[in-house]
C-alpha positions as CSV (number, residue, x, y, z in Angstrom):
1,M,-35.8,-15.6,16.4
2,G,-33.6,-18.5,17.2
3,D,-30.0,-18.6,18.3
4,V,-27.4,-17.2,15.9
5,W,-24.1,-19.1,15.4
6,D,-20.8,-17.3,14.6
7,G,-19.1,-19.6,12.2
8,N,-15.7,-17.9,12.8
9,T,-15.5,-18.6,16.5
10,G,-18.2,-21.2,17.1
11,D,-20.0,-18.9,19.6
12,T,-23.7,-19.0,19.9
13,F,-25.7,-15.8,20.4
14,E,-29.4,-15.2,21.4
15,S,-30.0,-12.7,18.6
16,E,-28.5,-11.1,15.5
17,K,-28.1,-7.9,17.6
18,D,-25.8,-9.7,20.1
19,L,-23.7,-11.1,17.2
20,Y,-23.6,-7.6,15.6
21,R,-22.5,-6.1,18.9
22,K,-19.7,-8.7,19.2
23,I,-18.5,-7.8,15.7
24,I,-18.5,-4.1,16.6
25,L,-16.5,-4.6,19.8
26,Q,-13.9,-6.8,18.0
27,E,-13.7,-4.8,14.8
28,S,-14.3,-1.2,15.9
29,R,-12.5,0.3,13.0
30,F,-15.0,-1.1,10.5
31,I,-18.2,0.0,12.1
32,D,-21.0,1.2,9.8
33,F,-22.1,4.0,12.1
34,E,-24.8,5.2,9.7
35,F,-26.5,1.8,9.6
36,L,-26.2,1.6,13.4
37,L,-27.8,5.0,13.9
38,K,-30.6,4.3,11.5
39,S,-31.4,0.8,12.8
40,E,-31.1,1.2,16.6
41,N,-32.5,3.4,19.4
42,L,-30.0,6.0,20.6
43,D,-29.7,4.3,24.0
44,V,-28.6,1.1,22.3
45,V,-26.2,2.9,20.0
46,A,-24.6,4.7,23.0
47,E,-24.3,1.4,24.9
48,I,-22.6,-0.3,22.0
49,I,-20.2,2.6,21.4
50,L,-19.3,3.0,25.1
51,E,-18.8,-0.8,25.4
52,G,-16.4,-0.6,22.5
53,T,-14.1,1.7,24.5
54,Y,-13.7,-0.8,27.3
55,G,-10.3,-2.5,27.3
56,E,-8.8,-0.1,24.7
57,M,-5.9,1.3,26.8
58,D,-3.5,2.3,24.0
59,F,-4.0,6.1,24.0
60,M,-1.8,6.4,20.9
61,K,-4.5,4.6,18.8
62,K,-8.0,5.7,17.9
63,D,-10.8,4.0,19.8
64,I,-14.5,3.6,18.7
65,I,-15.4,7.2,19.9
66,D,-12.6,8.7,17.9
67,R,-13.8,6.7,14.8
68,F,-17.3,8.0,15.5
69,L,-16.1,11.6,15.3
70,D,-14.1,10.7,12.1
71,F,-17.4,9.4,10.7
72,I,-19.2,12.6,11.6
73,Y,-16.4,14.7,10.1
74,F,-16.5,12.7,6.9
75,K,-20.3,13.0,6.6
76,T,-20.1,16.8,7.0
77,Q,-17.2,17.2,4.5
78,T,-19.2,15.4,1.9
79,G,-22.4,17.4,2.7
80,F,-23.4,21.0,1.9
81,A,-22.1,24.4,2.8
82,D,-23.9,26.4,5.4
83,I,-22.7,29.9,6.2
84,P,-24.5,31.3,9.3
85,H,-21.8,34.0,9.4
86,M,-19.1,34.9,6.8
87,V,-16.4,34.4,9.4
88,Y,-17.7,31.0,10.4
89,P,-18.6,28.9,7.4
90,I,-19.4,25.2,8.0
91,K,-20.4,22.1,6.1
92,R,-23.4,20.0,7.2
93,M,-24.7,16.6,6.5
94,M,-27.2,16.0,3.8
95,D,-29.3,13.9,6.1
96,S,-30.9,16.2,8.7
97,E,-32.4,13.3,10.7
98,L,-29.0,11.8,11.1
99,E,-27.7,15.2,12.3
100,K,-30.4,15.3,14.9
101,K,-29.6,11.9,16.2
102,I,-25.9,12.6,16.4
103,T,-26.6,15.8,18.3
104,V,-28.6,14.1,20.9
105,L,-26.1,11.2,21.1
106,I,-23.1,13.6,21.7
107,N,-24.7,15.9,24.2
108,E,-26.8,13.4,26.2
109,Y,-25.9,9.8,25.7
110,L,-22.2,9.9,25.2
111,Y,-21.5,12.6,27.8
112,P,-19.1,12.7,29.7
113,E,-17.0,10.1,27.9
114,I,-17.0,12.0,24.6
115,V,-15.6,15.2,26.0
116,L,-11.9,14.3,25.9
117,H,-12.3,12.8,22.4
118,L,-13.8,16.1,21.2
119,L,-11.0,18.1,22.7
120,K,-8.4,15.7,21.2
121,F,-10.1,16.1,17.8
122,F,-10.0,19.9,17.9
123,S,-6.4,20.0,19.2
124,R,-5.1,17.5,16.6
125,N,-6.7,19.3,13.7
126,I,-3.9,21.8,13.3
127,H,-3.7,21.8,9.5
128,N,-7.3,22.6,8.8
129,P,-8.6,24.0,12.1
130,D,-11.5,26.0,10.5
131,S,-13.2,22.6,9.8
132,N,-13.4,22.1,13.5
133,L,-16.7,24.0,13.3
134,C,-18.3,21.1,11.5
135,I,-17.9,19.1,14.7
136,A,-18.6,22.0,17.0
137,N,-21.9,22.5,15.3
138,F,-23.2,19.4,17.1
139,I,-22.3,20.8,20.5
140,T,-25.2,22.2,22.5
141,S,-24.8,21.2,26.1
142,D,-23.5,23.6,28.7
143,E,-21.2,20.9,30.1
144,I,-19.3,20.3,26.9
145,I,-19.2,24.0,26.0
146,R,-17.7,24.7,29.5
147,S,-15.1,22.0,29.0
148,V,-14.1,23.6,25.7
149,F,-13.8,27.0,27.4
150,E,-11.8,25.7,30.3
151,T,-9.4,24.1,27.9
152,Y,-9.0,27.4,26.1
153,R,-8.2,29.0,29.4
154,L,-5.6,26.4,30.2
155,F,-3.8,26.8,26.8
156,K,-3.9,30.6,27.2
157,K,-2.1,30.4,30.6
158,D,0.5,28.0,29.1
159,V,1.5,30.6,26.5
160,F,3.5,32.5,29.2
161,I,5.5,29.5,30.4
162,A,9.2,30.0,29.5
163,D,10.3,26.4,29.3
164,P,9.3,25.1,25.8
165,D,8.7,21.5,27.0
166,R,6.6,22.6,29.9
167,R,4.8,25.1,27.7
168,A,3.7,22.4,25.3
169,L,2.9,19.7,27.8
170,N,-0.8,20.3,28.4
171,V,-1.4,20.6,24.7
172,K,0.3,17.2,24.1
173,R,-1.8,15.7,26.9
174,I,-5.0,16.8,25.2
175,Q,-3.7,15.8,21.8
176,Q,-2.5,12.5,23.3
177,F,0.8,13.0,21.5
178,S,4.1,11.6,22.9
179,P,6.0,14.0,25.2
180,R,8.9,13.5,22.7
181,S,6.9,14.8,19.7
182,D,7.9,18.1,18.1
183,N,6.8,21.0,20.3
184,K,5.9,22.9,17.1
185,L,2.9,20.7,16.7
186,S,1.7,21.6,20.2
187,S,1.9,25.3,20.5
188,P,-0.5,26.6,23.3
189,L,-0.8,30.0,21.4
190,D,-1.9,28.2,18.3
191,Q,-4.3,26.0,20.3
192,A,-5.7,29.0,22.1
193,A,-6.5,30.6,18.8
194,I,-8.1,27.4,17.5
195,Y,-10.3,27.2,20.6
196,K,-11.1,30.9,20.6
197,Y,-12.5,30.4,17.1
198,I,-14.7,27.5,18.2
199,L,-16.0,29.3,21.2
200,E,-16.9,32.4,19.1
201,Y,-18.9,30.1,16.8
202,L,-20.6,28.4,19.8
203,A,-21.6,31.8,21.1
204,I,-23.4,32.5,17.8
205,K,-25.6,29.3,18.0
206,N,-26.0,28.8,21.8
207,R,-26.7,30.9,24.8
208,V,-23.3,31.0,26.5
209,G,-23.3,34.2,28.5
210,H,-23.5,32.3,31.8
211,I,-20.3,30.4,30.8
212,Y,-18.2,33.0,29.1
213,T,-18.4,36.5,27.5
214,P,-16.6,38.0,24.5
215,E,-14.2,39.7,26.9
216,D,-13.2,36.2,28.3
217,L,-12.0,35.3,24.8
218,L,-9.6,38.1,24.4
219,L,-6.1,36.7,23.9
220,S,-4.6,40.0,24.9
221,V,-6.0,39.7,28.4
222,P,-4.0,37.1,30.5
223,E,-5.7,34.6,32.7
224,D,-5.5,35.0,36.4
């Protein structure tokens, strides 16, 4: 294949792949993740996604990994219902092969960069937190599960802080909300309950006994 010329900038690229990568890095909000996942090897997909995070320093805006999680969420919400347990209903993608690729991508290729993005997604989803399970369903690695558990423990400790601004501070940091945002949106008690629900679900589908036990998830037992 010969060189490819970008008529918008006048740049010349060695392949269509290089041109496509340039477009992704410049226009990350318009990425066709489904096409990318179906047309490239996972190592290439991960490289493109991680490259897209370089230089994006505005933590108040969504970067390419945030948009990738939004894509996953959308594909699950337009999928089918799956109820492994009546207390923990989820929705899954219609395309099982796409699900498998995304699972490997999250737990192997995008780790550790994706961890904070997952925590931010869970913590920001305060109006429909039950749907967090649709994203949690893709989590299989001990490292990510442990990060979710340690975040739960952090929020649980913060519940007992008297000063309202200090009490909400760690939640806001995970949510990447402004310190001046309403503390009602960043309650550590609400967040602990949200994360407890996720961890209970993860315990159903993964072996987690070496990370936490049911007793560790009791909100009535304070952290040390």
